[in-house]
Backbone as CSV, one residue per row, in Angstrom:
resi,resn,N_x,N_y,N_z,CA_x,CA_y,CA_z,C_x,C_y,C_z
1,MET,-72.279,114.165,-243.965,-71.543,113.067,-244.580,-72.420,111.818,-244.537
2,THR,-72.482,111.114,-245.627,-73.289,109.897,-245.672,-72.476,108.654,-245.335
3,CYS,-71.202,108.816,-245.115,-70.331,107.670,-244.838,-69.408,108.020,-243.682
4,LYS,-69.354,107.123,-242.689,-68.416,107.348,-241.590,-68.053,106.034,-240.921
5,PHE,-66.840,105.998,-240.426,-66.368,104.866,-239.650,-66.699,105.127,-238.187
6,VAL,-67.100,104.069,-237.489,-67.452,104.168,-236.079,-66.606,103.156,-235.315
7,LEU,-65.932,103.637,-234.276,-65.110,102.770,-233.433,-65.819,102.531,-232.104
8,SER,-65.740,101.298,-231.621,-66.266,100.958,-230.299,-65.307,99.973,-229.640
9,ASP,-65.604,99.629,-228.415,-64.744,98.720,-227.631,-63.327,99.276,-227.517
10,LEU,-63.237,100.568,-227.208,-61.934,101.221,-227.057,-61.348,100.871,-225.698
11,VAL,-60.111,100.424,-225.709,-59.411,100.086,-224.468,-58.267,101.077,-224.309
12,GLU,-58.440,101.990,-223.363,-57.480,103.079,-223.160,-56.060,102.555,-222.926
13,ASP,-55.921,101.417,-222.225,-54.596,100.856,-221.973,-53.894,100.453,-223.265
14,GLU,-54.655,100.014,-224.254,-54.052,99.655,-225.547,-53.476,100.888,-226.225
15,ILE,-54.167,102.000,-226.135,-53.732,103.232,-226.794,-52.483,103.779,-226.120
16,GLY,-52.478,103.814,-224.796,-51.380,104.409,-224.051,-50.139,103.560,-223.949
17,ASN,-50.226,102.302,-224.284,-49.099,101.380,-224.223,-48.011,101.826,-225.197
18,GLU,-46.743,101.533,-224.868,-45.650,101.922,-225.777,-45.783,101.258,-227.150
19,ASP,-46.484,100.133,-227.232,-46.767,99.482,-228.510,-48.201,99.758,-228.959
20,GLY,-48.747,100.867,-228.497,-50.128,101.206,-228.780,-50.462,101.263,-230.257
21,TYR,-49.500,101.679,-231.071,-49.735,101.760,-232.515,-50.175,100.404,-233.059
22,SER,-49.526,99.345,-232.627,-49.826,97.999,-233.119,-50.842,97.248,-232.271
23,ASN,-51.029,97.680,-231.026,-51.894,96.929,-230.099,-53.309,97.466,-229.972
24,PHE,-53.572,98.657,-230.476,-54.908,99.253,-230.357,-55.834,98.554,-231.346
25,GLU,-56.815,97.786,-230.810,-57.673,96.930,-231.634,-59.160,97.116,-231.300
26,PRO,-59.735,98.242,-231.694,-61.164,98.442,-231.443,-62.029,97.655,-232.429
27,THR,-63.318,97.686,-232.195,-64.277,97.181,-233.173,-64.552,98.315,-234.147
28,VAL,-64.553,98.001,-235.434,-64.758,99.012,-236.471,-66.031,98.689,-237.240
29,ALA,-66.874,99.709,-237.378,-68.077,99.605,-238.204,-68.030,100.715,-239.243
30,LEU,-68.780,100.537,-240.299,-68.934,101.569,-241.319,-70.412,101.860,-241.455
31,GLU,-70.750,103.131,-241.348,-72.136,103.548,-241.542,-72.262,104.267,-242.878
32,ILE,-73.242,103.864,-243.655,-73.586,104.536,-244.902,-75.035,104.968,-244.776
33,ASP,-75.265,106.250,-244.952,-76.609,106.825,-244.772,-77.213,106.434,-243.434
34,GLY,-76.373,106.450,-242.390,-76.841,106.191,-241.032,-77.055,104.735,-240.676
35,LYS,-76.744,103.822,-241.597,-76.948,102.395,-241.333,-75.608,101.673,-241.256
36,ASN,-75.454,100.869,-240.222,-74.246,100.071,-240.040,-74.249,98.948,-241.078
37,VAL,-73.266,98.947,-241.976,-73.243,97.960,-243.062,-72.983,96.548,-242.555
38,PHE,-72.432,96.405,-241.371,-72.157,95.076,-240.825,-73.430,94.364,-240.365
39,HIS,-74.497,95.123,-240.156,-75.748,94.498,-239.723,-76.262,93.510,-240.757
40,VAL,-75.943,93.716,-242.033,-76.358,92.773,-243.072,-75.761,91.381,-242.823
41,LEU,-74.636,91.338,-242.099,-73.985,90.067,-241.761,-74.404,89.554,-240.385
42,GLY,-75.214,90.332,-239.668,-75.666,89.928,-238.341,-74.706,90.274,-237.224
43,ILE,-73.765,91.178,-237.485,-72.815,91.603,-236.453,-72.782,93.130,-236.411
44,ASN,-72.123,93.670,-235.368,-72.049,95.128,-235.201,-70.802,95.754,-235.796
45,GLY,-69.821,94.945,-236.158,-68.579,95.478,-236.714,-67.487,94.441,-236.664
46,ALA,-66.340,94.819,-237.194,-65.173,93.933,-237.213,-64.409,94.091,-235.899
47,LYS,-64.501,93.068,-235.061,-63.836,93.113,-233.760,-62.327,92.976,-233.919
48,ASN,-61.623,93.604,-233.003,-60.168,93.500,-232.893,-59.441,93.896,-234.174
49,THR,-59.880,94.985,-234.789,-59.188,95.514,-235.963,-57.914,96.216,-235.512
50,VAL,-56.796,95.890,-236.111,-55.539,96.574,-235.825,-55.631,97.907,-236.570
51,ILE,-56.252,98.866,-235.904,-56.749,100.064,-236.562,-55.663,100.959,-237.142
52,MET,-54.539,101.094,-236.491,-53.506,101.984,-237.024,-52.852,101.384,-238.274
53,HIS,-52.765,100.075,-238.346,-52.248,99.448,-239.568,-53.295,99.533,-240.680
54,PHE,-54.580,99.442,-240.315,-55.635,99.693,-241.292,-55.515,101.123,-241.811
55,ARG,-55.341,102.073,-240.895,-55.225,103.486,-241.290,-54.048,103.686,-242.232
56,GLU,-52.929,103.072,-241.907,-51.724,103.198,-242.735,-52.023,102.784,-244.181
57,ASN,-52.662,101.641,-244.353,-52.995,101.158,-245.684,-54.094,102.013,-246.323
58,ALA,-55.093,102.409,-245.529,-56.199,103.214,-246.058,-55.693,104.538,-246.611
59,ILE,-54.742,105.150,-245.939,-54.163,106.403,-246.426,-53.484,106.168,-247.772
60,LYS,-52.681,105.111,-247.849,-51.961,104.811,-249.088,-52.930,104.560,-250.246
61,VAL,-53.946,103.762,-250.017,-54.905,103.427,-251.073,-55.718,104.657,-251.467
62,THR,-56.085,105.478,-250.495,-56.887,106.664,-250.784,-56.085,107.692,-251.584
63,ILE,-54.828,107.852,-251.272,-53.961,108.752,-252.068,-53.886,108.229,-253.508
64,LYS,-53.750,106.909,-253.671,-53.737,106.313,-255.010,-55.045,106.629,-255.740
65,MET,-56.163,106.541,-255.031,-57.467,106.833,-255.620,-57.518,108.288,-256.110
66,ILE,-57.114,109.212,-255.240,-57.139,110.635,-255.589,-56.247,110.908,-256.797
67,ASP,-55.043,110.346,-256.770,-54.084,110.580,-257.854,-54.526,109.953,-259.166
68,GLY,-55.381,108.935,-259.114,-55.792,108.220,-260.321,-57.148,108.608,-260.867
69,LEU,-57.733,109.693,-260.374,-59.084,110.049,-260.801,-59.200,110.365,-262.290
70,ASP,-58.121,110.785,-262.909,-58.170,111.093,-264.334,-58.025,109.847,-265.197
71,GLU,-57.691,108.734,-264.573,-57.501,107.482,-265.304,-58.820,106.722,-265.398
72,GLU,-58.748,105.605,-266.072,-59.923,104.734,-266.207,-60.433,104.320,-264.836
73,ASN,-61.591,103.727,-264.831,-62.180,103.218,-263.593,-61.210,102.252,-262.926
74,ASP,-61.334,102.098,-261.623,-60.381,101.270,-260.889,-61.080,100.600,-259.712
75,GLU,-60.328,99.751,-259.019,-60.818,99.030,-257.854,-59.827,99.229,-256.716
76,TYR,-60.353,99.333,-255.501,-59.519,99.588,-254.321,-59.961,98.658,-253.202
77,LYS,-58.968,98.168,-252.441,-59.269,97.263,-251.324,-58.788,97.887,-250.024
78,TYR,-59.665,97.816,-249.044,-59.391,98.308,-247.699,-59.660,97.155,-246.743
79,TRP,-58.619,96.442,-246.344,-58.802,95.301,-245.462,-58.696,95.750,-244.019
80,LEU,-59.624,95.301,-243.188,-59.608,95.601,-241.764,-58.621,94.638,-241.109
81,VAL,-57.401,95.101,-240.948,-56.263,94.291,-240.530,-56.564,93.544,-239.234
82,GLY,-56.294,92.242,-239.254,-56.510,91.388,-238.092,-57.871,90.731,-238.073
83,THR,-58.668,90.986,-239.110,-60.011,90.432,-239.172,-60.205,89.718,-240.511
84,GLY,-61.341,89.102,-240.663,-61.699,88.472,-241.932,-62.593,89.361,-242.783
85,PHE,-62.559,90.680,-242.534,-63.450,91.607,-243.224,-62.671,92.692,-243.955
86,GLY,-63.267,93.178,-245.018,-62.676,94.285,-245.741,-63.685,94.910,-246.674
87,PHE,-63.271,95.990,-247.298,-64.114,96.697,-248.249,-63.429,96.708,-249.601
88,ARG,-64.207,96.425,-250.622,-63.740,96.555,-252.000,-64.567,97.659,-252.621
89,LEU,-63.892,98.637,-253.197,-64.560,99.765,-253.822,-64.310,99.716,-255.316
90,GLU,-65.365,99.824,-256.091,-65.271,99.886,-257.546,-65.584,101.313,-257.960
91,ARG,-64.596,101.958,-258.585,-64.780,103.351,-258.994,-65.209,103.423,-260.453
92,ASN,-66.267,104.178,-260.679,-66.731,104.486,-262.026,-66.807,106.011,-262.077
93,GLY,-65.813,106.631,-262.676,-65.718,108.087,-262.656,-65.468,108.559,-261.240
94,ARG,-66.391,109.352,-260.719,-66.275,109.884,-259.359,-67.213,109.183,-258.378
95,ASN,-67.777,108.059,-258.788,-68.688,107.298,-257.929,-68.057,105.977,-257.519
96,LEU,-68.381,105.544,-256.318,-67.849,104.295,-255.776,-68.989,103.361,-255.402
97,ARG,-68.864,102.125,-255.825,-69.738,101.061,-255.311,-68.945,100.381,-254.212
98,VAL,-69.539,100.250,-253.044,-68.839,99.713,-251.874,-69.367,98.308,-251.576
99,PHE,-68.433,97.383,-251.440,-68.754,95.991,-251.126,-68.072,95.614,-249.819
100,LEU,-68.798,94.947,-248.944,-68.245,94.373,-247.720,-67.876,92.934,-248.051
101,GLU,-66.619,92.576,-247.812,-66.143,91.234,-248.122,-65.790,90.487,-246.847
102,VAL,-66.048,89.193,-246.866,-65.693,88.298,-245.769,-64.805,87.221,-246.360
103,ASP,-63.661,86.995,-245.724,-62.725,85.988,-246.209,-62.066,85.311,-245.017
104,LYS,-61.381,84.248,-245.271,-60.754,83.470,-244.195,-59.418,84.038,-243.735
105,ILE,-59.078,85.240,-244.178,-57.797,85.852,-243.817,-57.679,86.047,-242.307
106,GLY,-58.769,86.240,-241.629,-58.754,86.438,-240.184,-60.057,85.966,-239.583
107,PRO,-60.253,86.189,-238.294,-61.485,85.757,-237.645,-62.708,86.445,-238.253
108,THR,-63.738,85.670,-238.506,-64.948,86.214,-239.131,-66.133,86.244,-238.175
109,GLN,-65.887,86.037,-236.893,-66.922,86.156,-235.863,-68.130,85.274,-236.161
110,GLY,-67.883,84.120,-236.763,-68.951,83.182,-237.066,-69.689,83.469,-238.358
111,VAL,-69.288,84.505,-239.075,-69.928,84.851,-240.345,-69.390,83.929,-241.434
112,ARG,-70.304,83.441,-242.268,-69.933,82.541,-243.368,-69.007,83.268,-244.352
113,TRP,-68.017,82.550,-244.829,-67.095,83.101,-245.820,-66.855,82.064,-246.897
114,PRO,-66.389,82.389,-248.059,-66.251,83.772,-248.548,-67.604,84.312,-248.989
115,GLN,-67.748,85.602,-248.860,-68.942,86.267,-249.377,-68.647,87.744,-249.604
116,THR,-69.397,88.315,-250.511,-69.298,89.733,-250.841,-70.706,90.293,-250.912
117,VAL,-70.915,91.434,-250.236,-72.231,92.056,-250.191,-72.094,93.518,-250.608
118,HIS,-72.889,93.932,-251.595,-72.915,95.354,-251.969,-73.632,96.105,-250.850
119,VAL,-72.951,97.126,-250.276,-73.524,97.830,-249.127,-73.836,99.295,-249.392
120,GLY,-73.467,99.795,-250.569,-73.806,101.184,-250.849,-73.028,101.768,-252.000
121,THR,-73.458,102.962,-252.373,-72.801,103.728,-253.426,-72.624,105.144,-252.910
122,MET,-71.487,105.740,-253.212,-71.202,107.101,-252.747,-70.198,107.751,-253.677
123,SER,-69.940,109.009,-253.442,-68.941,109.721,-254.241,-67.549,109.469,-253.665
124,VAL,-66.558,109.667,-254.500,-65.167,109.590,-254.045,-64.962,110.579,-252.904
125,ASP,-65.515,111.782,-253.051,-65.360,112.807,-252.011,-65.852,112.310,-250.652
126,GLU,-67.010,111.646,-250.638,-67.566,111.150,-249.381,-66.652,110.108,-248.747
127,TRP,-66.087,109.213,-249.568,-65.186,108.192,-249.041,-63.912,108.829,-248.487
128,VAL,-63.337,109.754,-249.243,-62.108,110.422,-248.784,-62.388,111.159,-247.481
129,GLU,-63.525,111.822,-247.389,-63.889,112.522,-246.161,-63.988,111.546,-244.981
130,ALA,-64.530,110.359,-245.208,-64.635,109.359,-244.138,-63.253,108.893,-243.684
131,ILE,-62.345,108.682,-244.628,-60.975,108.267,-244.275,-60.256,109.381,-243.522
132,VAL,-60.398,110.625,-243.981,-59.763,111.762,-243.303,-60.337,111.922,-241.898
133,SER,-61.644,111.810,-241.761,-62.285,111.959,-240.461,-61.824,110.880,-239.476
134,LEU,-61.802,109.629,-239.931,-61.308,108.541,-239.079,-59.856,108.789,-238.685
135,SER,-59.034,109.146,-239.658,-57.604,109.371,-239.403,-57.382,110.495,-238.406
136,ALA,-58.131,111.587,-238.561,-58.001,112.720,-237.643,-58.438,112.331,-236.236
137,ALA,-59.511,111.568,-236.130,-59.986,111.124,-234.814,-58.948,110.221,-234.139
138,LEU,-58.329,109.334,-234.921,-57.290,108.464,-234.354,-56.080,109.290,-233.918
139,SER,-55.700,110.262,-234.719,-54.576,111.132,-234.342,-54.869,111.852,-233.037
140,GLU,-56.069,112.379,-232.902,-56.449,113.090,-231.681,-56.433,112.149,-230.470
141,THR,-56.908,110.933,-230.656,-56.901,109.947,-229.571,-55.473,109.670,-229.111
142,PHE,-54.558,109.515,-230.065,-53.166,109.242,-229.698,-52.480,110.481,-229.134
143,ARG,-52.843,111.666,-229.595,-52.264,112.890,-229.021,-52.582,112.986,-227.532
144,ARG,-53.786,112.559,-227.153,-54.183,112.600,-225.739,-53.522,111.494,-224.923
145,SER,-53.482,110.278,-225.463,-53.096,109.122,-224.650,-51.700,108.568,-224.911
146,ASN,-51.118,108.890,-226.056,-49.808,108.332,-226.396,-49.106,109.247,-227.404
147,PRO,-48.822,110.484,-227.021,-48.255,111.440,-227.968,-46.877,111.060,-228.502
148,SER,-46.193,110.148,-227.841,-44.844,109.775,-228.290,-44.842,109.107,-229.669
149,ILE,-45.982,108.563,-230.125,-45.965,107.929,-231.450,-45.729,108.947,-232.551
150,PHE,-45.958,110.244,-232.267,-45.743,111.265,-233.286,-44.261,111.576,-233.496
151,ASP,-43.392,110.947,-232.696,-41.952,111.042,-232.923,-41.518,110.090,-234.032
152,ASP,-42.361,109.133,-234.370,-42.052,108.117,-235.376,-42.231,108.696,-236.787
153,GLN,-41.269,108.439,-237.658,-41.309,108.943,-239.041,-42.528,108.427,-239.799
154,ILE,-42.905,107.183,-239.582,-44.066,106.611,-240.279,-45.317,107.417,-239.944
155,VAL,-45.495,107.729,-238.675,-46.669,108.476,-238.246,-46.611,109.901,-238.792
156,ARG,-45.441,110.504,-238.805,-45.322,111.865,-239.351,-45.655,111.899,-240.839
157,ARG,-45.215,110.866,-241.578,-45.563,110.797,-243.010,-47.066,110.616,-243.184
158,GLN,-47.672,109.797,-242.313,-49.126,109.630,-242.376,-49.828,110.962,-242.132
159,GLU,-49.381,111.703,-241.147,-49.996,112.993,-240.837,-49.912,113.941,-242.037
160,ALA,-48.786,113.929,-242.738,-48.637,114.773,-243.930,-49.610,114.336,-245.018
161,LYS,-49.792,113.037,-245.185,-50.721,112.534,-246.202,-52.169,112.824,-245.833
162,ILE,-52.495,112.753,-244.546,-53.841,113.105,-244.095,-54.104,114.576,-244.409
163,SER,-53.105,115.397,-244.143,-53.224,116.825,-244.457,-53.422,117.033,-245.958
164,ARG,-52.694,116.292,-246.768,-52.833,116.385,-248.226,-54.247,116.006,-248.660
165,MET,-54.797,114.940,-248.086,-56.162,114.532,-248.431,-57.166,115.609,-248.017
166,GLY,-56.945,116.218,-246.858,-57.817,117.295,-246.407,-57.753,118.489,-247.340
167,GLU,-56.554,118.817,-247.799,-56.398,119.913,-248.767,-57.113,119.575,-250.066
168,TRP,-57.007,118.329,-250.501,-57.691,117.904,-251.730,-59.207,118.088,-251.575
169,LEU,-59.731,117.737,-250.415,-61.168,117.886,-250.186,-61.599,119.361,-250.267
170,ARG,-60.725,120.260,-249.835,-61.057,121.691,-249.858,-60.757,122.358,-251.195
171,SER,-60.075,121.646,-252.076,-59.628,122.263,-253.323,-60.660,122.161,-254.432
172,ALA,-60.397,122.876,-255.490,-61.282,122.868,-256.663,-61.058,121.628,-257.527
173,GLN,-59.950,120.922,-257.362,-59.652,119.783,-258.234,-60.633,118.628,-258.050
174,ARG,-61.357,118.602,-256.961,-62.294,117.512,-256.750,-63.623,117.756,-257.429
175,ILE,-63.848,118.968,-257.912,-65.134,119.309,-258.530,-65.200,118.767,-259.953
């Protein structure tokens, strides 16, 4: 895979807390072809990302992307919740141009805003695989440290959508 999300600064107490879904705030980086895209801004990643809320939105946007592949080109936004950073993806057919955006919506760790930097190009499949991989890793982390969140309907719906994205990746419809 040429694209993957990397989490650091994991605080086990945040995950295991009864409000772990909303309180788990690791640093999030995105690597494209083995390079951390945040380095272009002089930082290692978006600190204190409310990762499960990011995941919730990322799943929704990614399903929209998959469902809209037969339509004209489109644009998708993935904001790293709780930070001043996000990704804007421009789809042209089955290819995505990925932009890292900085805005005043949240803390920008001293990075100048507003700004947009093109950080790479990849296939839709590669992006979906990165979202599925991140989502599965987060699910596994919560299964170990806070399995009670899987009693929540929102989380169960997310798990079904993650499974759907995984099936799409294995299917012939993506070819």
